[in-house]
mmCIF file as Biopython writes it, N, C-alpha, C and O atoms, coordinates in Angstrom:
data_model
#
loop_
_atom_site.group_PDB
_atom_site.id
_atom_site.type_symbol
_atom_site.label_atom_id
_atom_site.label_alt_id
_atom_site.label_comp_id
_atom_site.label_asym_id
_atom_site.label_entity_id
_atom_site.label_seq_id
_atom_site.pdbx_PDB_ins_code
_atom_site.Cartn_x
_atom_site.Cartn_y
_atom_site.Cartn_z
_atom_site.occupancy
_atom_site.B_iso_or_equiv
_atom_site.auth_seq_id
_atom_site.auth_asym_id
_atom_site.pdbx_PDB_model_num
ATOM 1   N N  . GLY A ? 1  ? -203.921 35.919 -97.415 1.0 0.0 1  A 1 
ATOM 2   C CA . GLY A ? 1  ? -203.675 34.645 -96.802 1.0 0.0 1  A 1 
ATOM 3   C C  . GLY A ? 1  ? -203.726 34.733 -95.287 1.0 0.0 1  A 1 
ATOM 4   O O  . GLY A ? 1  ? -203.639 35.817 -94.711 1.0 0.0 1  A 1 
ATOM 5   N N  . ALA A ? 2  ? -203.865 33.615 -94.672 1.0 0.0 2  A 1 
ATOM 6   C CA . ALA A ? 2  ? -203.967 33.557 -93.218 1.0 0.0 2  A 1 
ATOM 7   C C  . ALA A ? 2  ? -202.603 33.443 -92.541 1.0 0.0 2  A 1 
ATOM 8   O O  . ALA A ? 2  ? -202.452 33.814 -91.378 1.0 0.0 2  A 1 
ATOM 9   N N  . ASP A ? 3  ? -201.623 32.936 -93.260 1.0 0.0 3  A 1 
ATOM 10  C CA . ASP A ? 3  ? -200.304 32.739 -92.659 1.0 0.0 3  A 1 
ATOM 11  C C  . ASP A ? 3  ? -199.458 33.996 -92.780 1.0 0.0 3  A 1 
ATOM 12  O O  . ASP A ? 3  ? -199.467 34.684 -93.801 1.0 0.0 3  A 1 
ATOM 13  N N  . LEU A ? 4  ? -198.732 34.272 -91.712 1.0 0.0 4  A 1 
ATOM 14  C CA . LEU A ? 4  ? -197.866 35.448 -91.671 1.0 0.0 4  A 1 
ATOM 15  C C  . LEU A ? 4  ? -196.532 35.030 -91.093 1.0 0.0 4  A 1 
ATOM 16  O O  . LEU A ? 4  ? -196.481 34.402 -90.035 1.0 0.0 4  A 1 
ATOM 17  N N  . LEU A ? 5  ? -195.453 35.370 -91.775 1.0 0.0 5  A 1 
ATOM 18  C CA . LEU A ? 5  ? -194.116 35.075 -91.290 1.0 0.0 5  A 1 
ATOM 19  C C  . LEU A ? 5  ? -193.431 36.392 -90.972 1.0 0.0 5  A 1 
ATOM 20  O O  . LEU A ? 5  ? -193.380 37.297 -91.805 1.0 0.0 5  A 1 
ATOM 21  N N  . LEU A ? 6  ? -192.908 36.490 -89.767 1.0 0.0 6  A 1 
ATOM 22  C CA . LEU A ? 6  ? -192.216 37.695 -89.316 1.0 0.0 6  A 1 
ATOM 23  C C  . LEU A ? 6  ? -190.797 37.321 -88.937 1.0 0.0 6  A 1 
ATOM 24  O O  . LEU A ? 6  ? -190.584 36.432 -88.114 1.0 0.0 6  A 1 
ATOM 25  N N  . LEU A ? 7  ? -189.838 37.988 -89.527 1.0 0.0 7  A 1 
ATOM 26  C CA . LEU A ? 7  ? -188.430 37.797 -89.208 1.0 0.0 7  A 1 
ATOM 27  C C  . LEU A ? 7  ? -187.845 39.156 -88.864 1.0 0.0 7  A 1 
ATOM 28  O O  . LEU A ? 7  ? -188.058 40.130 -89.585 1.0 0.0 7  A 1 
ATOM 29  N N  . PHE A ? 8  ? -187.102 39.221 -87.756 1.0 0.0 8  A 1 
ATOM 30  C CA . PHE A ? 8  ? -186.429 40.476 -87.444 1.0 0.0 8  A 1 
ATOM 31  C C  . PHE A ? 8  ? -185.131 40.202 -86.726 1.0 0.0 8  A 1 
ATOM 32  O O  . PHE A ? 8  ? -184.991 39.210 -86.010 1.0 0.0 8  A 1 
ATOM 33  N N  . THR A ? 9  ? -184.178 41.105 -86.930 1.0 0.0 9  A 1 
ATOM 34  C CA . THR A ? 9  ? -182.884 40.962 -86.284 1.0 0.0 9  A 1 
ATOM 35  C C  . THR A ? 9  ? -182.975 41.438 -84.835 1.0 0.0 9  A 1 
ATOM 36  O O  . THR A ? 9  ? -183.924 42.118 -84.446 1.0 0.0 9  A 1 
ATOM 37  N N  . ASP A ? 10 ? -181.983 41.073 -84.063 1.0 0.0 10 A 1 
ATOM 38  C CA . ASP A ? 10 ? -181.973 41.465 -82.649 1.0 0.0 10 A 1 
ATOM 39  C C  . ASP A ? 10 ? -181.871 42.969 -82.467 1.0 0.0 10 A 1 
ATOM 40  O O  . ASP A ? 10 ? -182.165 43.478 -81.385 1.0 0.0 10 A 1 
ATOM 41  N N  . GLY A ? 11 ? -181.464 43.686 -83.496 1.0 0.0 11 A 1 
ATOM 42  C CA . GLY A ? 11 ? -181.394 45.142 -83.400 1.0 0.0 11 A 1 
ATOM 43  C C  . GLY A ? 11 ? -182.761 45.773 -83.185 1.0 0.0 11 A 1 
ATOM 44  O O  . GLY A ? 11 ? -182.864 46.854 -82.606 1.0 0.0 11 A 1 
ATOM 45  N N  . VAL A ? 12 ? -183.814 45.100 -83.649 1.0 0.0 12 A 1 
ATOM 46  C CA . VAL A ? 12 ? -185.169 45.626 -83.483 1.0 0.0 12 A 1 
ATOM 47  C C  . VAL A ? 12 ? -185.576 45.540 -82.015 1.0 0.0 12 A 1 
ATOM 48  O O  . VAL A ? 12 ? -185.946 46.554 -81.423 1.0 0.0 12 A 1 
ATOM 49  N N  . CYS A ? 13 ? -185.515 44.368 -81.424 1.0 0.0 13 A 1 
ATOM 50  C CA . CYS A ? 13 ? -185.962 44.216 -80.034 1.0 0.0 13 A 1 
ATOM 51  C C  . CYS A ? 13 ? -184.945 44.767 -79.031 1.0 0.0 13 A 1 
ATOM 52  O O  . CYS A ? 13 ? -185.305 45.068 -77.892 1.0 0.0 13 A 1 
ATOM 53  N N  . ASP A ? 14 ? -183.689 44.902 -79.438 1.0 0.0 14 A 1 
ATOM 54  C CA . ASP A ? 14 ? -182.666 45.469 -78.550 1.0 0.0 14 A 1 
ATOM 55  C C  . ASP A ? 14 ? -182.527 46.983 -78.691 1.0 0.0 14 A 1 
ATOM 56  O O  . ASP A ? 14 ? -181.660 47.583 -78.056 1.0 0.0 14 A 1 
ATOM 57  N N  . ALA A ? 15 ? -183.368 47.606 -79.517 1.0 0.0 15 A 1 
ATOM 58  C CA . ALA A ? 15 ? -183.302 49.064 -79.703 1.0 0.0 15 A 1 
ATOM 59  C C  . ALA A ? 15 ? -183.445 49.752 -78.345 1.0 0.0 15 A 1 
ATOM 60  O O  . ALA A ? 15 ? -184.310 49.394 -77.545 1.0 0.0 15 A 1 
ATOM 61  N N  . ARG A ? 16 ? -182.605 50.725 -78.101 1.0 0.0 16 A 1 
ATOM 62  C CA . ARG A ? 16 ? -182.593 51.435 -76.816 1.0 0.0 16 A 1 
ATOM 63  C C  . ARG A ? 16 ? -183.299 52.771 -76.931 1.0 0.0 16 A 1 
ATOM 64  O O  . ARG A ? 16 ? -183.182 53.470 -77.937 1.0 0.0 16 A 1 
ATOM 65  N N  . GLY A ? 17 ? -184.023 53.109 -75.897 1.0 0.0 17 A 1 
ATOM 66  C CA . GLY A ? 17 ? -184.676 54.407 -75.820 1.0 0.0 17 A 1 
ATOM 67  C C  . GLY A ? 17 ? -183.712 55.459 -75.314 1.0 0.0 17 A 1 
ATOM 68  O O  . GLY A ? 17 ? -182.556 55.159 -75.013 1.0 0.0 17 A 1 
ATOM 69  N N  . ARG A ? 18 ? -184.179 56.680 -75.222 1.0 0.0 18 A 1 
ATOM 70  C CA . ARG A ? 18 ? -183.334 57.781 -74.734 1.0 0.0 18 A 1 
ATOM 71  C C  . ARG A ? 18 ? -182.799 57.504 -73.344 1.0 0.0 18 A 1 
ATOM 72  O O  . ARG A ? 18 ? -181.682 57.906 -73.017 1.0 0.0 18 A 1 
ATOM 73  N N  . ALA A ? 19 ? -183.588 56.816 -72.515 1.0 0.0 19 A 1 
ATOM 74  C CA . ALA A ? 19 ? -183.161 56.509 -71.147 1.0 0.0 19 A 1 
ATOM 75  C C  . ALA A ? 19 ? -182.337 55.228 -71.087 1.0 0.0 19 A 1 
ATOM 76  O O  . ALA A ? 19 ? -181.881 54.837 -70.012 1.0 0.0 19 A 1 
ATOM 77  N N  . GLY A ? 20 ? -182.139 54.566 -72.233 1.0 0.0 20 A 1 
ATOM 78  C CA . GLY A ? 20 ? -181.310 53.371 -72.278 1.0 0.0 20 A 1 
ATOM 79  C C  . GLY A ? 20 ? -182.064 52.062 -72.176 1.0 0.0 20 A 1 
ATOM 80  O O  . GLY A ? 20 ? -181.464 50.993 -72.287 1.0 0.0 20 A 1 
ATOM 81  N N  . GLY A ? 21 ? -183.381 52.128 -71.966 1.0 0.0 21 A 1 
ATOM 82  C CA . GLY A ? 21 ? -184.165 50.899 -71.843 1.0 0.0 21 A 1 
ATOM 83  C C  . GLY A ? 21 ? -184.341 50.191 -73.173 1.0 0.0 21 A 1 
ATOM 84  O O  . GLY A ? 21 ? -184.481 50.830 -74.216 1.0 0.0 21 A 1 
ATOM 85  N N  . ARG A ? 22 ? -184.334 48.874 -73.129 1.0 0.0 22 A 1 
ATOM 86  C CA . ARG A ? 22 ? -184.487 48.018 -74.301 1.0 0.0 22 A 1 
ATOM 87  C C  . ARG A ? 22 ? -185.962 47.947 -74.700 1.0 0.0 22 A 1 
ATOM 88  O O  . ARG A ? 22 ? -186.832 47.895 -73.829 1.0 0.0 22 A 1 
ATOM 89  N N  . LEU A ? 23 ? -186.256 47.944 -76.002 1.0 0.0 23 A 1 
ATOM 90  C CA . LEU A ? 23 ? -187.629 47.853 -76.483 1.0 0.0 23 A 1 
ATOM 91  C C  . LEU A ? 23 ? -188.247 46.508 -76.118 1.0 0.0 23 A 1 
ATOM 92  O O  . LEU A ? 23 ? -189.345 46.476 -75.563 1.0 0.0 23 A 1 
ATOM 93  N N  . GLY A ? 24 ? -187.583 45.413 -76.409 1.0 0.0 24 A 1 
ATOM 94  C CA . GLY A ? 24 ? -188.095 44.080 -76.119 1.0 0.0 24 A 1 
ATOM 95  C C  . GLY A ? 24 ? -188.945 43.525 -77.249 1.0 0.0 24 A 1 
ATOM 96  O O  . GLY A ? 24 ? -189.295 44.240 -78.188 1.0 0.0 24 A 1 
ATOM 97  N N  . GLU A ? 25 ? -189.269 42.252 -77.148 1.0 0.0 25 A 1 
ATOM 98  C CA . GLU A ? 25 ? -190.022 41.572 -78.189 1.0 0.0 25 A 1 
ATOM 99  C C  . GLU A ? 25 ? -191.518 41.882 -78.135 1.0 0.0 25 A 1 
ATOM 100 O O  . GLU A ? 25 ? -192.161 41.995 -79.180 1.0 0.0 25 A 1 
ATOM 101 N N  . GLU A ? 26 ? -192.077 42.021 -76.940 1.0 0.0 26 A 1 
ATOM 102 C CA . GLU A ? 26 ? -193.529 42.147 -76.808 1.0 0.0 26 A 1 
ATOM 103 C C  . GLU A ? 26 ? -194.111 43.358 -77.542 1.0 0.0 26 A 1 
ATOM 104 O O  . GLU A ? 26 ? -195.134 43.199 -78.207 1.0 0.0 26 A 1 
ATOM 105 N N  . PRO A ? 27 ? -193.525 44.556 -77.465 1.0 0.0 27 A 1 
ATOM 106 C CA . PRO A ? 27 ? -194.089 45.673 -78.230 1.0 0.0 27 A 1 
ATOM 107 C C  . PRO A ? 27 ? -194.048 45.436 -79.744 1.0 0.0 27 A 1 
ATOM 108 O O  . PRO A ? 27 ? -194.937 45.880 -80.471 1.0 0.0 27 A 1 
ATOM 109 N N  . VAL A ? 28 ? -193.020 44.738 -80.209 1.0 0.0 28 A 1 
ATOM 110 C CA . VAL A ? 28 ? -192.922 44.414 -81.635 1.0 0.0 28 A 1 
ATOM 111 C C  . VAL A ? 28 ? -194.055 43.466 -82.015 1.0 0.0 28 A 1 
ATOM 112 O O  . VAL A ? 28 ? -194.757 43.690 -83.001 1.0 0.0 28 A 1 
ATOM 113 N N  . LEU A ? 29 ? -194.229 42.409 -81.230 1.0 0.0 29 A 1 
ATOM 114 C CA . LEU A ? 29 ? -195.273 41.428 -81.518 1.0 0.0 29 A 1 
ATOM 115 C C  . LEU A ? 29 ? -196.665 42.027 -81.361 1.0 0.0 29 A 1 
ATOM 116 O O  . LEU A ? 29 ? -197.574 41.672 -82.111 1.0 0.0 29 A 1 
ATOM 117 N N  . ALA A ? 30 ? -196.845 42.920 -80.408 1.0 0.0 30 A 1 
ATOM 118 C CA . ALA A ? 30 ? -198.146 43.578 -80.222 1.0 0.0 30 A 1 
ATOM 119 C C  . ALA A ? 30 ? -198.486 44.431 -81.445 1.0 0.0 30 A 1 
ATOM 120 O O  . ALA A ? 30 ? -199.637 44.452 -81.881 1.0 0.0 30 A 1 
ATOM 121 N N  . ALA A ? 31 ? -197.508 45.125 -81.994 1.0 0.0 31 A 1 
ATOM 122 C CA . ALA A ? 31 ? -197.742 45.939 -83.200 1.0 0.0 31 A 1 
ATOM 123 C C  . ALA A ? 31 ? -198.125 45.051 -84.375 1.0 0.0 31 A 1 
ATOM 124 O O  . ALA A ? 31 ? -198.993 45.405 -85.173 1.0 0.0 31 A 1 
ATOM 125 N N  . VAL A ? 32 ? -197.474 43.899 -84.477 1.0 0.0 32 A 1 
ATOM 126 C CA . VAL A ? 32 ? -197.789 42.968 -85.564 1.0 0.0 32 A 1 
ATOM 127 C C  . VAL A ? 32 ? -199.190 42.391 -85.369 1.0 0.0 32 A 1 
ATOM 128 O O  . VAL A ? 32 ? -199.958 42.303 -86.327 1.0 0.0 32 A 1 
ATOM 129 N N  . ARG A ? 33 ? -199.529 42.002 -84.156 1.0 0.0 33 A 1 
ATOM 130 C CA . ARG A ? 33 ? -200.868 41.462 -83.887 1.0 0.0 33 A 1 
ATOM 131 C C  . ARG A ? 33 ? -201.950 42.493 -84.224 1.0 0.0 33 A 1 
ATOM 132 O O  . ARG A ? 33 ? -202.978 42.152 -84.810 1.0 0.0 33 A 1 
ATOM 133 N N  . ALA A ? 34 ? -201.714 43.741 -83.856 1.0 0.0 34 A 1 
ATOM 134 C CA . ALA A ? 34 ? -202.703 44.801 -84.092 1.0 0.0 34 A 1 
ATOM 135 C C  . ALA A ? 34 ? -202.907 45.073 -85.581 1.0 0.0 34 A 1 
ATOM 136 O O  . ALA A ? 34 ? -203.988 45.493 -85.995 1.0 0.0 34 A 1 
ATOM 137 N N  . ALA A ? 35 ? -201.876 44.837 -86.380 1.0 0.0 35 A 1 
ATOM 138 C CA . ALA A ? 35 ? -201.952 45.135 -87.817 1.0 0.0 35 A 1 
ATOM 139 C C  . ALA A ? 35 ? -201.983 43.871 -88.668 1.0 0.0 35 A 1 
ATOM 140 O O  . ALA A ? 35 ? -201.776 43.937 -89.879 1.0 0.0 35 A 1 
ATOM 141 N N  . ARG A ? 36 ? -202.236 42.739 -88.058 1.0 0.0 36 A 1 
ATOM 142 C CA . ARG A ? 36 ? -202.154 41.445 -88.744 1.0 0.0 36 A 1 
ATOM 143 C C  . ARG A ? 36 ? -202.934 41.387 -90.060 1.0 0.0 36 A 1 
ATOM 144 O O  . ARG A ? 36 ? -202.478 40.752 -91.011 1.0 0.0 36 A 1 
ATOM 145 N N  . ALA A ? 37 ? -204.075 42.023 -90.132 1.0 0.0 37 A 1 
ATOM 146 C CA . ALA A ? 37 ? -204.907 41.978 -91.340 1.0 0.0 37 A 1 
ATOM 147 C C  . ALA A ? 37 ? -204.430 42.946 -92.427 1.0 0.0 37 A 1 
ATOM 148 O O  . ALA A ? 37 ? -204.924 42.902 -93.554 1.0 0.0 37 A 1 
ATOM 149 N N  . GLU A ? 38 ? -203.496 43.797 -92.101 1.0 0.0 38 A 1 
ATOM 150 C CA . GLU A ? 38 ? -202.996 44.808 -93.048 1.0 0.0 38 A 1 
ATOM 151 C C  . GLU A ? 38 ? -201.963 44.192 -93.996 1.0 0.0 38 A 1 
ATOM 152 O O  . GLU A ? 38 ? -201.444 43.109 -93.725 1.0 0.0 38 A 1 
ATOM 153 N N  . PRO A ? 39 ? -201.664 44.870 -95.098 1.0 0.0 39 A 1 
ATOM 154 C CA . PRO A ? 39 ? -200.604 44.407 -96.003 1.0 0.0 39 A 1 
ATOM 155 C C  . PRO A ? 39 ? -199.247 44.396 -95.282 1.0 0.0 39 A 1 
ATOM 156 O O  . PRO A ? 39 ? -199.040 45.160 -94.340 1.0 0.0 39 A 1 
ATOM 157 N N  . PRO A ? 40 ? -198.333 43.538 -95.721 1.0 0.0 40 A 1 
ATOM 158 C CA . PRO A ? 40 ? -197.015 43.469 -95.072 1.0 0.0 40 A 1 
ATOM 159 C C  . PRO A ? 40 ? -196.306 44.817 -94.939 1.0 0.0 40 A 1 
ATOM 160 O O  . PRO A ? 40 ? -195.682 45.080 -93.911 1.0 0.0 40 A 1 
ATOM 161 N N  . ALA A ? 41 ? -196.387 45.669 -95.951 1.0 0.0 41 A 1 
ATOM 162 C CA . ALA A ? 41 ? -195.717 46.975 -95.873 1.0 0.0 41 A 1 
ATOM 163 C C  . ALA A ? 41 ? -196.269 47.814 -94.726 1.0 0.0 41 A 1 
ATOM 164 O O  . ALA A ? 41 ? -195.525 48.555 -94.083 1.0 0.0 41 A 1 
ATOM 165 N N  . THR A ? 42 ? -197.551 47.702 -94.471 1.0 0.0 42 A 1 
ATOM 166 C CA . THR A ? 42 ? -198.167 48.445 -93.367 1.0 0.0 42 A 1 
ATOM 167 C C  . THR A ? 42 ? -197.699 47.893 -92.024 1.0 0.0 42 A 1 
ATOM 168 O O  . THR A ? 42 ? -197.460 48.653 -91.086 1.0 0.0 42 A 1 
ATOM 169 N N  . ILE A ? 43 ? -197.570 46.573 -91.936 1.0 0.0 43 A 1 
ATOM 170 C CA . ILE A ? 43 ? -197.088 45.951 -90.705 1.0 0.0 43 A 1 
ATOM 171 C C  . ILE A ? 43 ? -195.669 46.421 -90.406 1.0 0.0 43 A 1 
ATOM 172 O O  . ILE A ? 43 ? -195.344 46.764 -89.269 1.0 0.0 43 A 1 
ATOM 173 N N  . VAL A ? 44 ? -194.836 46.434 -91.429 1.0 0.0 44 A 1 
ATOM 174 C CA . VAL A ? 44 ? -193.459 46.917 -91.255 1.0 0.0 44 A 1 
ATOM 175 C C  . VAL A ? 44 ? -193.472 48.357 -90.754 1.0 0.0 44 A 1 
ATOM 176 O O  . VAL A ? 44 ? -192.741 48.696 -89.824 1.0 0.0 44 A 1 
ATOM 177 N N  . GLN A ? 45 ? -194.292 49.199 -91.361 1.0 0.0 45 A 1 
ATOM 178 C CA . GLN A ? 45 ? -194.360 50.602 -90.938 1.0 0.0 45 A 1 
ATOM 179 C C  . GLN A ? 45 ? -194.817 50.724 -89.494 1.0 0.0 45 A 1 
ATOM 180 O O  . GLN A ? 45 ? -194.288 51.554 -88.754 1.0 0.0 45 A 1 
ATOM 181 N N  . ARG A ? 46 ? -195.779 49.924 -89.078 1.0 0.0 46 A 1 
ATOM 182 C CA . ARG A ? 46 ? -196.265 49.979 -87.692 1.0 0.0 46 A 1 
ATOM 183 C C  . ARG A ? 46 ? -195.158 49.610 -86.708 1.0 0.0 46 A 1 
ATOM 184 O O  . ARG A ? 46 ? -195.026 50.233 -85.654 1.0 0.0 46 A 1 
ATOM 185 N N  . VAL A ? 47 ? -194.371 48.607 -87.048 1.0 0.0 47 A 1 
ATOM 186 C CA . VAL A ? 47 ? -193.260 48.211 -86.169 1.0 0.0 47 A 1 
ATOM 187 C C  . VAL A ? 47 ? -192.241 49.343 -86.095 1.0 0.0 47 A 1 
ATOM 188 O O  . VAL A ? 47 ? -191.750 49.665 -85.013 1.0 0.0 47 A 1 
ATOM 189 N N  . PHE A ? 48 ? -191.920 49.947 -87.234 1.0 0.0 48 A 1 
ATOM 190 C CA . PHE A ? 48 ? -190.956 51.041 -87.210 1.0 0.0 48 A 1 
ATOM 191 C C  . PHE A ? 48 ? -191.519 52.278 -86.505 1.0 0.0 48 A 1 
ATOM 192 O O  . PHE A ? 48 ? -190.755 53.067 -85.949 1.0 0.0 48 A 1 
ATOM 193 N N  . ASP A ? 49 ? -192.837 52.456 -86.519 1.0 0.0 49 A 1 
ATOM 194 C CA . ASP A ? 49 ? -193.456 53.529 -85.729 1.0 0.0 49 A 1 
ATOM 195 C C  . ASP A ? 49 ? -193.236 53.279 -84.233 1.0 0.0 49 A 1 
ATOM 196 O O  . ASP A ? 49 ? -192.942 54.208 -83.481 1.0 0.0 49 A 1 
ATOM 197 N N  . VAL A ? 50 ? -193.380 52.026 -83.810 1.0 0.0 50 A 1 
ATOM 198 C CA . VAL A ? 50 ? -193.133 51.653 -82.407 1.0 0.0 50 A 1 
ATOM 199 C C  . VAL A ? 50 ? -191.666 51.902 -82.057 1.0 0.0 50 A 1 
ATOM 200 O O  . VAL A ? 50 ? -191.358 52.430 -80.989 1.0 0.0 50 A 1 
ATOM 201 N N  . LEU A ? 51 ? -190.774 51.522 -82.954 1.0 0.0 51 A 1 
ATOM 202 C CA . LEU A ? 51 ? -189.344 51.759 -82.731 1.0 0.0 51 A 1 
ATOM 203 C C  . LEU A ? 51 ? -189.046 53.246 -82.581 1.0 0.0 51 A 1 
ATOM 204 O O  . LEU A ? 51 ? -188.314 53.647 -81.677 1.0 0.0 51 A 1 
ATOM 205 N N  . GLU A ? 52 ? -189.611 54.060 -83.464 1.0 0.0 52 A 1 
ATOM 206 C CA . GLU A ? 52 ? -189.368 55.497 -83.415 1.0 0.0 52 A 1 
ATOM 207 C C  . GLU A ? 52 ? -189.931 56.110 -82.130 1.0 0.0 52 A 1 
ATOM 208 O O  . GLU A ? 52 ? -189.300 56.972 -81.518 1.0 0.0 52 A 1 
ATOM 209 N N  . ALA A ? 53 ? -191.120 55.661 -81.728 1.0 0.0 53 A 1 
ATOM 210 C CA . ALA A ? 53 ? -191.712 56.180 -80.497 1.0 0.0 53 A 1 
ATOM 211 C C  . ALA A ? 53 ? -190.856 55.815 -79.286 1.0 0.0 53 A 1 
ATOM 212 O O  . ALA A ? 53 ? -190.754 56.595 -78.339 1.0 0.0 53 A 1 
ATOM 213 N N  . HIS A ? 54 ? -190.247 54.644 -79.314 1.0 0.0 54 A 1 
ATOM 214 C CA . HIS A ? 54 ? -189.410 54.196 -78.200 1.0 0.0 54 A 1 
ATOM 215 C C  . HIS A ? 54 ? -188.046 54.891 -78.194 1.0 0.0 54 A 1 
ATOM 216 O O  . HIS A ? 54 ? -187.604 55.406 -77.167 1.0 0.0 54 A 1 
ATOM 217 N N  . ALA A ? 55 ? -187.396 54.898 -79.347 1.0 0.0 55 A 1 
ATOM 218 C CA . ALA A ? 55 ? -186.010 55.376 -79.412 1.0 0.0 55 A 1 
ATOM 219 C C  . ALA A ? 55 ? -185.905 56.880 -79.608 1.0 0.0 55 A 1 
ATOM 220 O O  . ALA A ? 55 ? -184.890 57.478 -79.252 1.0 0.0 55 A 1 
ATOM 221 N N  . GLY A ? 56 ? -186.940 57.503 -80.170 1.0 0.0 56 A 1 
ATOM 222 C CA . GLY A ? 56 ? -186.858 58.934 -80.431 1.0 0.0 56 A 1 
ATOM 223 C C  . GLY A ? 56 ? -185.695 59.248 -81.345 1.0 0.0 56 A 1 
ATOM 224 O O  . GLY A ? 56 ? -185.547 58.638 -82.403 1.0 0.0 56 A 1 
ATOM 225 N N  . ASP A ? 57 ? -184.875 60.189 -80.945 1.0 0.0 57 A 1 
ATOM 226 C CA . ASP A ? 57 ? -183.744 60.589 -81.777 1.0 0.0 57 A 1 
ATOM 227 C C  . ASP A ? 57 ? -182.442 59.882 -81.396 1.0 0.0 57 A 1 
ATOM 228 O O  . ASP A ? 57 ? -181.371 60.250 -81.879 1.0 0.0 57 A 1 
ATOM 229 N N  . ALA A ? 58 ? -182.532 58.869 -80.530 1.0 0.0 58 A 1 
ATOM 230 C CA . ALA A ? 58 ? -181.330 58.107 -80.163 1.0 0.0 58 A 1 
ATOM 231 C C  . ALA A ? 58 ? -180.839 57.345 -81.396 1.0 0.0 58 A 1 
ATOM 232 O O  . ALA A ? 58 ? -181.635 56.713 -82.090 1.0 0.0 58 A 1 
ATOM 233 N N  . PRO A ? 59 ? -179.540 57.399 -81.668 1.0 0.0 59 A 1 
ATOM 234 C CA . PRO A ? 59 ? -179.023 56.699 -82.850 1.0 0.0 59 A 1 
ATOM 235 C C  . PRO A ? 59 ? -179.116 55.180 -82.661 1.0 0.0 59 A 1 
ATOM 236 O O  . PRO A ? 59 ? -178.901 54.681 -81.557 1.0 0.0 59 A 1 
ATOM 237 N N  . PRO A ? 60 ? -179.434 54.449 -83.726 1.0 0.0 60 A 1 
ATOM 238 C CA . PRO A ? 60 ? -179.487 52.989 -83.611 1.0 0.0 60 A 1 
ATOM 239 C C  . PRO A ? 60 ? -178.117 52.422 -83.281 1.0 0.0 60 A 1 
ATOM 240 O O  . PRO A ? 60 ? -177.099 52.905 -83.776 1.0 0.0 60 A 1 
ATOM 241 N N  . ARG A ? 61 ? -178.096 51.388 -82.439 1.0 0.0 61 A 1 
ATOM 242 C CA . ARG A ? 61 ? -176.845 50.752 -82.035 1.0 0.0 61 A 1 
ATOM 243 C C  . ARG A ? 61 ? -176.542 49.521 -82.875 1.0 0.0 61 A 1 
ATOM 244 O O  . ARG A ? 61 ? -175.441 48.974 -82.810 1.0 0.0 61 A 1 
ATOM 245 N N  . ASP A ? 62 ? -177.521 49.086 -83.664 1.0 0.0 62 A 1 
ATOM 246 C CA . ASP A ? 62 ? -177.392 47.861 -84.450 1.0 0.0 62 A 1 
ATOM 247 C C  . ASP A ? 62 ? -178.288 48.007 -85.679 1.0 0.0 62 A 1 
ATOM 248 O O  . ASP A ? 62 ? -179.031 48.979 -85.809 1.0 0.0 62 A 1 
ATOM 249 N N  . ASP A ? 63 ? -178.203 47.021 -86.578 1.0 0.0 63 A 1 
ATOM 250 C CA . ASP A ? 63 ? -179.079 47.072 -87.743 1.0 0.0 63 A 1 
ATOM 251 C C  . ASP A ? 63 ? -180.526 46.861 -87.319 1.0 0.0 63 A 1 
ATOM 252 O O  . ASP A ? 63 ? -180.795 46.215 -86.306 1.0 0.0 63 A 1 
ATOM 253 N N  . LEU A ? 64 ? -181.445 47.400 -88.089 1.0 0.0 64 A 1 
ATOM 254 C CA . LEU A ? 64 ? -182.873 47.257 -87.842 1.0 0.0 64 A 1 
ATOM 255 C C  . LEU A ? 64 ? -183.489 46.618 -89.080 1.0 0.0 64 A 1 
ATOM 256 O O  . LEU A ? 64 ? -183.905 47.312 -90.008 1.0 0.0 64 A 1 
ATOM 257 N N  . THR A ? 65 ? -183.544 45.295 -89.083 1.0 0.0 65 A 1 
ATOM 258 C CA . THR A ? 65 ? -184.029 44.561 -90.246 1.0 0.0 65 A 1 
ATOM 259 C C  . THR A ? 65 ? -185.301 43.817 -89.864 1.0 0.0 65 A 1 
ATOM 260 O O  . THR A ? 65 ? -185.359 43.142 -88.836 1.0 0.0 65 A 1 
ATOM 261 N N  . LEU A ? 66 ? -186.320 43.952 -90.712 1.0 0.0 66 A 1 
ATOM 262 C CA . LEU A ? 66 ? -187.618 43.329 -90.473 1.0 0.0 66 A 1 
ATOM 263 C C  . LEU A ? 66 ? -188.169 42.851 -91.807 1.0 0.0 66 A 1 
ATOM 264 O O  . LEU A ? 66 ? -188.175 43.596 -92.788 1.0 0.0 66 A 1 
ATOM 265 N N  . VAL A ? 67 ? -188.631 41.606 -91.840 1.0 0.0 67 A 1 
ATOM 266 C CA . VAL A ? 67 ? -189.227 41.039 -93.037 1.0 0.0 67 A 1 
ATOM 267 C C  . VAL A ? 67 ? -190.589 40.472 -92.655 1.0 0.0 67 A 1 
ATOM 268 O O  . VAL A ? 67 ? -190.703 39.730 -91.680 1.0 0.0 67 A 1 
ATOM 269 N N  . VAL A ? 68 ? -191.614 40.817 -93.417 1.0 0.0 68 A 1 
ATOM 270 C CA . VAL A ? 68 ? -192.957 40.293 -93.207 1.0 0.0 68 A 1 
ATOM 271 C C  . VAL A ? 68 ? -193.433 39.671 -94.503 1.0 0.0 68 A 1 
ATOM 272 O O  . VAL A ? 68 ? -193.453 40.325 -95.546 1.0 0.0 68 A 1 
ATOM 273 N N  . LEU A ? 69 ? -193.820 38.397 -94.434 1.0 0.0 69 A 1 
ATOM 274 C CA . LEU A ? 69 ? -194.330 37.672 -95.604 1.0 0.0 69 A 1 
ATOM 275 C C  . LEU A ? 69 ? -195.715 37.128 -95.289 1.0 0.0 69 A 1 
ATOM 276 O O  . LEU A ? 69 ? -195.970 36.648 -94.184 1.0 0.0 69 A 1 
ATOM 277 N N  . ARG A ? 70 ? -196.594 37.205 -96.255 1.0 0.0 70 A 1 
ATOM 278 C CA . ARG A ? 70 ? -197.942 36.658 -96.097 1.0 0.0 70 A 1 
ATOM 279 C C  . ARG A ? 70 ? -198.131 35.601 -97.180 1.0 0.0 70 A 1 
ATOM 280 O O  . ARG A ? 70 ? -197.683 35.764 -98.315 1.0 0.0 70 A 1 
ATOM 281 N N  . SER A ? 71 ? -198.808 34.507 -96.802 1.0 0.0 71 A 1 
ATOM 282 C CA . SER A ? 71 ? -199.064 33.426 -97.775 1.0 0.0 71 A 1 
ATOM 283 C C  . SER A ? 71 ? -200.201 33.802 -98.717 1.0 0.0 71 A 1 
ATOM 284 O O  . SER A ? 71 ? -200.556 33.020 -99.599 1.0 0.0 71 A 1 
#
């Protein structure tokens, strides 16, 4: 389908890196745009890859919830 619904909690965009910087919404949305044609599970994995690259081994400070639905 052409429609894609993305829902995520603030823990995703507020994820902190080792230096304390916030991930932000744009890297999350860029990962979704880059994988838009992929299955939802792949999109979720790409976002979590971005999170891991940003946060490294820093423990999460909040929940990391992401839902991707395709029509």
